[in-house]
C-alpha positions in Angstrom: -19.6 6.3 30.4 -16.7 7.9 30.8 -16.8 6.7 34.5 -16.2 9.9 36.5 -14.7 11.8 33.9 -16.3 14.5 32.0 -16.3 14.7 28.5 -16.1 18.4 26.1 -15.7 16.9 22.8 -19.2 16.0 22.4 -18.6 12.4 22.1 -21.2 10.2 22.8 -19.0 7.2 24.3 -20.1 3.3 24.3 -17.3 2.0 25.7 -16.0 3.2 29.6 -12.5 4.9 29.8 -11.2 2.6 31.9 -13.1 -0.9 29.8 -11.9 -2.9 27.2 -14.1 -4.6 24.4 -13.8 -7.7 21.6 -16.1 -5.5 19.6 -15.7 -1.7 18.1 -18.1 0.5 19.7 -16.0 3.7 18.2 -14.4 4.2 14.9 -10.4 3.3 14.9 -9.0 6.6 16.0 -12.3 8.5 17.8 -10.8 10.9 19.9 -11.7 11.8 23.4 -11.2 15.3 25.5 -11.8 15.1 29.1 -12.4 18.2 30.8 -8.5 18.2 33.1 -7.5 18.6 29.4 -6.2 15.0 28.3 -6.4 13.3 25.4 -7.4 9.9 24.3 -8.1 7.8 21.3 -9.7 4.5 20.4 -7.4 1.6 19.3 -7.0 -1.7 19.1 -4.6 -3.7 21.3 -2.2 -6.4 19.8 -2.7 -9.8 20.0 -1.0 -10.1 23.9 -2.0 -8.4 26.8 -1.0 -5.3 27.2 0.7 -3.9 30.3 -0.4 -0.5 32.7 2.3 2.2 32.3 3.8 1.4 29.0 4.0 3.3 26.0 2.9 2.0 22.6 3.8 1.4 19.0 2.0 1.1 15.6 2.1 -1.5 13.8 4.6 -1.1 11.0 3.4 -1.2 6.8 3.4 -4.9 5.2 6.2 -5.0 2.9 4.3 -6.3 0.2 1.3 -4.7 0.4 3.3 -1.0 -0.1 4.5 0.4 -3.4 3.1 -2.4 -5.6 0.8 -2.7 -8.9 -3.1 -2.3 -9.4 -4.5 -5.8 -11.0 -6.5 -3.6 -12.9 -7.7 -0.5 -14.3 -10.3 1.6 -12.3 -11.9 4.5 -13.5 -13.2 7.9 -11.9 -16.1 7.5 -9.7 -14.7 3.8 -8.4 -14.7 2.2 -5.0 -13.5 -1.2 -5.1 -9.9 -1.1 -5.7 -7.8 -3.9 -6.0 -3.8 -4.5 -5.6 -0.6 -7.1 -5.8 -0.7 -8.9 -2.2 2.7 -10.6 -2.9 1.7 -13.6 -1.6 1.5 -12.3 1.8 -1.7 -13.3 4.1 -4.4 -10.0 4.9 -7.3 -11.1 7.4 -10.4 -9.4 6.8 -10.6 -5.7 6.9 -7.3 -5.3 9.2 -7.0 -2.5 7.0 -10.3 -1.2 8.3 -10.1 2.7 8.9 -7.1 2.9 7.2 -5.5 4.2 4.5 -4.8 3.4 0.7 -2.2 5.9 -0.6 -1.7 6.5 -4.1 2.4 6.2 -4.4 2.9 6.6 -7.8 2.0 6.3 -11.8 -1.8 7.5 -13.1 -3.2 8.6 -9.6 -0.7 9.3 -7.7 -0.5 11.9 -4.5 -4.1 10.7 -4.0 -5.1 9.5 -0.6 -8.2 7.2 0.1 -9.8 6.3 3.4 -10.6 2.4 3.4 -13.8 0.8 4.6 -13.1 -2.3 4.4 -10.8 -4.6 2.7 -11.5 -8.8 2.2 -8.8 -11.4 3.5 -6.2 -12.8 1.4 -5.0 -16.8 1.6 -0.9 -15.7 1.2 -1.1 -17.5 -2.1 0.6 -15.8 -5.3 -2.3 -14.5 -7.4 -4.8 -13.7 -4.6 -5.1 -10.1 -5.6 -6.0 -8.1 -1.7 -9.4 -6.2 -2.3 -9.8 -3.1 -1.4 -13.7 -0.8 -0.9 -13.1 2.9 -0.8 -14.9 5.2 1.9 -14.9 8.0 -1.1 -14.5 7.3 -5.2 -11.6 7.8 -7.1 -10.9 11.3 -7.7 -8.5 9.9 -10.5 -8.9 7.0 -12.5 -6.0 3.8 -11.5 -4.1 2.4 -14.9 -3.4 -1.6 -14.6 0.1 -3.0 -13.8 3.0 -0.2 -12.5 1.2 2.2 -14.6 -0.6 2.7 -11.2 0.9 2.0 -7.9 -0.2 2.2 -4.1 -0.1 1.2 -0.3 -2.6 -0.2 2.0 -1.9 0.6 4.9 -3.2 0.4 8.1 -5.0 2.4 10.6 -2.0 4.1 13.3 -3.7 2.9 16.2 -4.6 -0.6 14.7 -2.7 -3.6 16.3 -1.1 -1.2 19.0 2.2 -3.6 20.5 4.7 -2.0 23.2 7.4 0.0 22.6 10.5 -1.9 21.5 12.7 0.7 20.1 13.6 4.3 20.2 13.1 4.9 16.6 9.2 3.7 16.2 6.2 5.7 16.0 5.2 6.0 19.7 1.1 6.3 19.5 -0.2 7.1 23.4 0.5 5.0 26.8 -2.0 2.4 27.7 -3.2 3.7 30.8 -4.7 -0.2 32.4 -4.6 -4.2 31.8 -6.3 -4.7 28.4 -7.1 -8.1 26.2 -5.3 -8.7 23.9 -7.1 -7.9 20.6 -10.2 -6.0 22.5 -10.6 -1.9 21.5 -9.3 0.3 24.0 -8.8 4.4 25.0 -5.3 5.2 24.8 -3.4 8.1 26.2 -2.0 10.8 24.3 -1.9 14.2 25.8 -1.5 14.9 29.3 -0.5 14.2 32.9 0.1 10.5 33.1 2.4 7.7 34.7 5.1 5.8 32.3 7.7 3.2 32.7 10.8 4.7 33.4 14.4 3.7 31.9 17.4 5.7 31.4 17.0 8.7 34.6 15.8 11.7 34.1 17.7 14.7 36.2 15.7 18.2 35.4 12.2 18.4 36.0 10.5 19.0 32.2 13.4 17.6 30.3 12.1 16.1 27.2 11.6 12.1 26.7 11.2 9.0 23.9 11.1 5.8 23.8 13.8 4.4 25.8 15.3 0.7 25.6 13.4 -1.1 28.0 10.3 -1.8 26.4 6.9 0.2 26.8 9.3 2.8 28.3 10.6 6.4 28.6 13.6 8.1 29.5 15.7 11.1 28.8 15.4 12.4 25.0 18.9 11.0 23.6 20.6 11.6 20.0 21.3 8.7 17.7 24.1 9.0 16.0 25.0 7.5 12.3 27.5 8.4 10.0 27.3 9.5 6.7 30.4 9.5 4.5 33.2 11.3 6.5 30.2 13.0 8.9 28.7 11.8 12.1 25.5 12.8 12.2 22.9 13.0 14.8 19.4 13.3 15.2 16.8 13.6 18.2 14.4 10.7 18.8 10.5 12.0 18.5 9.3 13.4 21.9 6.6 11.1 23.6 6.8 13.9 26.8 8.1 15.9 29.1 9.2 14.9 33.7 6.5 16.1 35.6 7.4 17.2 38.7 9.1 14.3 39.7 12.8 13.1 38.7 12.1 9.9 36.3 13.8 6.4 37.5 15.1 3.7 36.1 12.6 0.6 35.9 10.0 2.6 37.7 7.0 3.8 36.9 7.6 8.2 36.7 4.8 10.9 36.1 4.9 12.8 32.8 3.3 15.1 30.7 3.0 13.6 27.5 2.7 15.0 24.1 2.0 12.8 21.7 -1.5 13.4 20.0 -3.1 16.7 21.2 
């Protein structure tokens, strides 16, 4: 099923390396390593047809589903919890294989994998009901005494990278149908759209100004008081045996997730 590539992880492959699927054949975030060292994670595309050789970023958290109040009190051992939705729509199972984080008050500091969630209509009183894989280890209290966040699986709804500051998850290797499941490359040799030119082989690369591209690892500059602060964007790989050319596809050694 890996279509000519030897898999070393012991994973029973249900979907080929260059195939996409309208239904999930593996759990989101399933890891696959090939004998040549490349690593892939099982992902879901956003509602736009994908582009081969483009860097992909994860979805941002939904503001009204983060750091919000519990709608009831839940005892240790509970596997279904409910949080306020803030009038924001949630599709059924959009948080499946994602995370419920207890962020404040009773139970804070604990993380739980999400098994499923119900859909919400978007009305202010329509709460987000979440089913967890594991039971609560610490009880939660209704209202602001316990707050939590529903966070997407980082491989859910990936989209073409649009800014250097976002979280780059990997590179799409082929044209993926909108909202379909596929294997995202996260480690090893691949080819990616180039943006700013890189003059040195092995130079660190980040996501860059052109959507889906990579370029030289430059610094973000901001001011704090009377100080100028510079910090680098996250490295996604290094130039591999060839100089990166703007607007052309270039070989890189990808280093997002091993």
